N, C-alpha and C positions, 0 to 999 in steps of 0.2 A: 544594396538598398540606397537611394538617393538621400542627399541631406535633408531635402524638403519632407520627405515620407518620414525619416527619422525624428524631425522636429514635430510632425504631427503626432507621431505615436507618444512622444514624450509629453505633448500637450494634452492628449487624451488620458494620459495616466495620471497627470496631475489633477485634471478635472475630476477623474473618478475618485481620486484621493480625497478632494474635497467633499464630493457628494457623500462618501462614506462618513467623513467628520460630521456633516450636517445630520445625517440619519441617526448617527449616534447621539448627538447634541439635543436633537428635536424629538427623539424617541418615535421615529418614523416606523409604522408597522405595515401600511399598505401603500402600493404603487400604482397609480393609475397610468396605463399606457394608451395615449391618446392619439387619434388620427381622425381624417375627415373623409366623408364620401364624396361622391362627384359634385354634389350640390354645396358643399362646404359644411355639412351638418357634422358636428363634433361626436366621434364615437370613443369609447374607451372599454378596455378590460382591465380588472384589478387583480394584482397578484401580491403575494406576501414579500416583504423586504428580504426575506431569506433566498428569494429567487433573483436577486440582482445580478449575480454573475451571468446567469443565463439570459436576463433581460438585455444587459450591455453587450452580449455577444449576439444578439438578434435572434434568439432561439424560440421566442414566443410564437406560436403558430395560431392562426385564426381561420375561420371558413369565410373566404372571400365572396362565395356565391350568395351569402346572405347579406351582402352589403351593396347598396344601390349603385349600378354603374361599374362594379367590379367584375370578377371573373365567372365564367360559367361553372355549372356544378361538376363538370368533368375535369376542370383545372382549378379547384378551389382552394388548395393550400397556400396559404401566404403567410409571411413572417413581418413582424414589427421590429424595426431598427430605430432604438431612441437616439434623438439629438441630446448629446449629454449637456449642451448648453442651455437646454429648455428645463432642466430640472428645476422644481421649485416645491416648496413645502406649501400646502394650501392654507392659508392662514385661519379660515372659518373652521378647520378641523383641530386646531390646535387646543389640547388641554393639558393638564398635568399628567406627565408620563405617556402621552400619546399624540400623534399626528399623522397626516397621510401627505403623500406628494405625488408629482405628477412627471411625466416625460412627455413631450410631443415626438412622434415617430414617423418615420418614413416606412412606406410598404415595400417589402422585397419578395422577390420570387424564391423558390426552393434553393435555387443555385446560389443564391446571395446577390444576384444582380437586381437593380432597381426595377420596381414594377410599374409598367408603362400607364395602368390605369389609375395611379396615385397622383392627384392634382398637386401634391407638394413637390413631387418628382417632375411634374411639367415645369413648374417655376424654377427648379433647379436648372432644367436644360436651357431654359431663356437666359438666365444668369450666366451659363456658360458660353451661349453664344455671344452675349455682350462682352465677356471677359476676351473672348478671341479678337474682338476689335479694341481690346484694352481697356474697356470701361468697367466699372462697378456701378450698381443701380442703388440710389437711395431713395427711400419712400417714406412719406408721412401720410397715412390715412387718417380721415376724419369721419367717424360714424356716430350719426344721429339715432336716437332711440325715443319711444313712447313709453310712458308708464300708465298702465290701466289697473283699475281695481280688480282683485281676483275674488271669486266667490268661496264659500266655506270649503269647497273641495280643492281650491288651488287654481281652478280653471279661470281663464281672462273673461271678464265681462266687457260691455262696450262703454262703460263709465270711465272717463279719463280721472287721473289722479289729481289734477289741478287744474285751475284755469288761468295760470300765469303767462306772461308774455316774455318777449326777449330781453335777456339780461335781468329780469326782474328778481329781487331778493325775496326772502321770507317777510311776511307771512303769506304773501301771493304764492311764491314758489314753495309748494309743499314736498317738492322732490329734492330739496337742499340736504336733509339729513341722509337721504339714500345714496345721493352722490358722494357725500362725504364718506359713507361706509365703503362704497365702491373704489373711492380714492384710496382709502387706507389699505384695502385688500390688494389692489393694483400695485400700490407702493412697496407692500411687503414681498410681493411676488417679483420685484425687480423693474417695474416700469417707473419711467421718468414722467410724471404727469405735469403738463404745461398749462392747462386750463380746465375750468369746470363751469358750466353755466346753463340756465334755462333757455331753450331755443326759442323760435318765433311762435310755433303753434302751443296751444294748450296742451299740458301733459308731455311736452317734447324736451329732451336734453340732449347735452353733448359733453364728454369728456375728452379732451384731446391729450394724447401721449406723443413723446418724442419720436422723431423719424429714425429709421433704422434701415440697414440692408434690406433688400427686396424680400429674402426668406425669413428674416426676423420680423419685418413688419407684417407679412402674412400671418405669422405664427402669434404675434401680438394682437392682431385683429381677431383671430379666431379665439384666443384666450379672453380678450376683452368682452366679447359677446356671451361667453360663457359665465364670466364673473358678474357681469351686469345682470343677467337673468337669475344667477344664484342668490345674489344679494337682495334684488328686487323681491324675490319670493320669500324672504325672511321677513319682510315687511308687509305680507299680505298683497303684493303687487305682482302684476305680469308685464315684464319688459319685452317689448316687441321690436325687432328690427324691419318688420314689413314696411315697404316703402311709403304707402298711402292707406292707413289704417282708418282714417276719418275723411269723409267727403266735406269740401269747403274750406279746408285749412292746410298749410303747409305739409307736405311729406317729408320723409327722411332720406338724406343723401348719404354717400360715403366718397367725399371729395378725395381724390388721389392726387397727392402732391409728389413729383418725381424729378430726380436730378441724376445725371450721369457724371461720374467722376472718373478722371484719369490722371494717374500718378500722383494722387492725393489732392488734386486740384478740381474745382467744379468746372465741368466741361461747357456747361451752359452760360459761364459768366465770361465777358469781354469788356473790361472797363472802358475801352474805346469804341465798342461797337454801338449801333443804334439800339436805344433802350437799355444798353450795357448788356446786351445778349449776344452770344457768339454765333456764328454761322451754325454749329451743330445744333444750337437751341433752337433756331428757325427750322432748321431740316426736321427735328424731332416733332415740332408743331405740325409741320406739313405732312409727316407720317401719320400723326393721329388724325388729322382731318381727311386724309385719303382712305383710311381705313376704319373710321368710326362707326359707319353703319354696318359693316362687315362684323363688328365685334360686340354691337349693343346687346345682342342677346346674352353675351357673357357677363357684361357689366351690368345689366338690367334684365335679370333672368325671370322674371315673373309676369303673369297676366297683369297683376296688380302694379308692377313696376311703370307701365305705360300710363296709368291714372296719375301718377306723380308727374310725368314728363309732358305737361300741358301748360299753356301760358298763363299767368296770373298768380302763380304761387312760388316764384323765386327759382324753379327748377329750369335749367337750360334745356330747350328743345330745339335750338336753332344751331347750325353748324358754323360757328365763327370763333375768332380768337382776338383777344384784346389784353393790352398791359394792365388794365384795371377794371374794366368794365364786367361787373358780375352777372349781367344778363347773357354774357358769351358763354359758350360751351367750354372754351380753354381760357384760362386767365393767367397773367403772370404777376404774382403776389409782388408787393412793392420791395422787399428786402433783397439786396444783391451781395455779391462776393461768394462765400461759401453757402449762403442760404438762398442762392438763385434756383428757381425751380419752376416747373410748369404744373398748373393745377387742372385736371381735368374734373368737371363738375357734375357730369352726368351720372356716373356709377351711384348705385344704391346699396345699402348695407344686408340686403339679402343675397347678394353675390357671394360666390366662393371667392375670398381674398386671394387664393394662390392663382386662381385662373384669370381674375380681373387684372392683377398685377401683372401676369404673364403676357396677357394680350395688349395691354397698354404700353408696357416697355418694348415688346416686339415690334409693335405699330411704328413707334418713335424711332426705334433702331433702323427699322426699314427706311425710314425717311432720311436717316444719316447715311445709310449705305447707298441709298440711290441719288443722294445729293438733291432731294426734292425741293422745289421753291414754294414758299408760303405764300398765301393769298394776303392782300392787305388787311391790317387790323381793322375791327369795327368798334369805334369808340362810342357810337350813340346808342341809346336804350333800345335795344332790339324788340323788347317786349311790346313797346308802343309804336313800332313801325307798322305801316300798312302792309298787306301782303304784297301789293305791287311794289312798295319800297324795297321790300326784302328780295323780292324777285330781280329788281333792277341791280341789286348790290351782289347777286349770285348766292344769297344766303340760302341753304337748303335745310329741310327739317330732318331730324333723326326719325326712324321707323316709328310708326303711330300705334303699333301693336306687337305683341309677341310673336304673332304669325308673321307680320312683315319683317321682324328682325331675325327670326330663324332662317326665312328665306334668303336674306342678305348674307347671313352667316354661311349657308350653304353655297351660295354662288361667289364668296369672297375666297381669298386665298389664306388669310391671315389666321383663321380659325384652325383650319386643318393642319397648316404649318406649324403652329404654335402648340397646339393641344395634342397632336399625333393621332394617328388614325383611330386608336382605341377609344380614347376619351372624346373626340371629335364625334365619332358614331354614336356612341352611347349617349352623350349630350344632346344631339339632335334629335334622336329618337324619343328621348325623355320629354324634350320640350314640344315636339309635335304631338305626343300624347296628351300632355299638359293642356295645349291649346285645345285639342279636339274634345277633350272632358270639359273644359270651360264653355266651348261652343255649343255643345249640345245639353248642358245643363239648363234647367229652368232657375232663373233667378228672382229673387223679391221684388226687384223693380219692374219685372215684366207682370207679376202677379198684381202688384199695386196699380199698374197703368192699363192692363188689359182685362184682367178676370171680371170686373164688374161691368166694364164697357161693351165687350164683345159677347 
């Protein structure tokens, strides 16, 4: 047995010992084993704490054929393998002499190998590919959300929770108390919270947590969405990560900030380089720009996503990059040194974070591997350019609908190469069905505009 393997085994034993101490100290009785389906929707099965040993050994089986995008009924037996580092007590369950905890899990086959249909495993493969080039991936996602009032049955209404604006305090910001409770819950679960504020649109909010390695960042995004919804419901509210829930105001984004590190140093930083960016940073940007159309269906996965990606509401819909220009699709925030990063601004929070981070990293890595050259930065306000000016500068548009985005995903290589055959085929089929359902449905807008006229 190699020295590395021995070290990992010792580390796991130490973590497990700590988990057992916490279980004893917090009187944990139930364990929630969590994973996500192909859309990134959180699922879990609950077991008693007496089954901890079987849980840790990955012996908890479930029916994969009942999970969207997973296995067919004739190969339905799948298992959950918990990530011990993801163990946390759920603060809203803590009472005197009782609490509950959770593990985030990867999905495995009956033989113990990683299941190819699990999107968490897809991200792991992208991280392994980066590691082969000597890189680790650091990610800081920023997820915005809306708060709507819920009815007496807990169902969302169309009434926003407040009419506050960007950075407004109470009494305008009626969500301040809710955000405080979300902050407390996340902090108790091990998050480092960096900022919390009201966003631009009425009823819109954002809570920023610290960057982490790619897998932890995706895990944190999944946990964050769950906690936000859970706490909001306790206040009679419904939190939604739908990209554009209200016409005429800003939608919600999930900006992805990403850095590659090599030997503990930020590979995107070069003190002597133009803009203090390294050659690898420019190549990474070039990779994003080359592949962005091909993976927009992953980062912006809903019919509704493309109602956010329109001019006039701060959402980037033009393919360009800049060191500071927020109208550009790709931006380089001002901080340098270890904080040097590339920010992709088009993704939205309805995306499966494991897949969104995987394709973003894979596209940038391809740019580095191929030594791609980046186009000139666009520092002017693209939103207020004429179409002719954008065309003269070679600025292209993102796909304008889910239909066009799925076509680009099918015709490009980055999706299939990153997702693998199983997830790619299931995802494309699911999104085609979603678009067809939308295309053939009769919408309220049609009734309002046509029913009495014709």
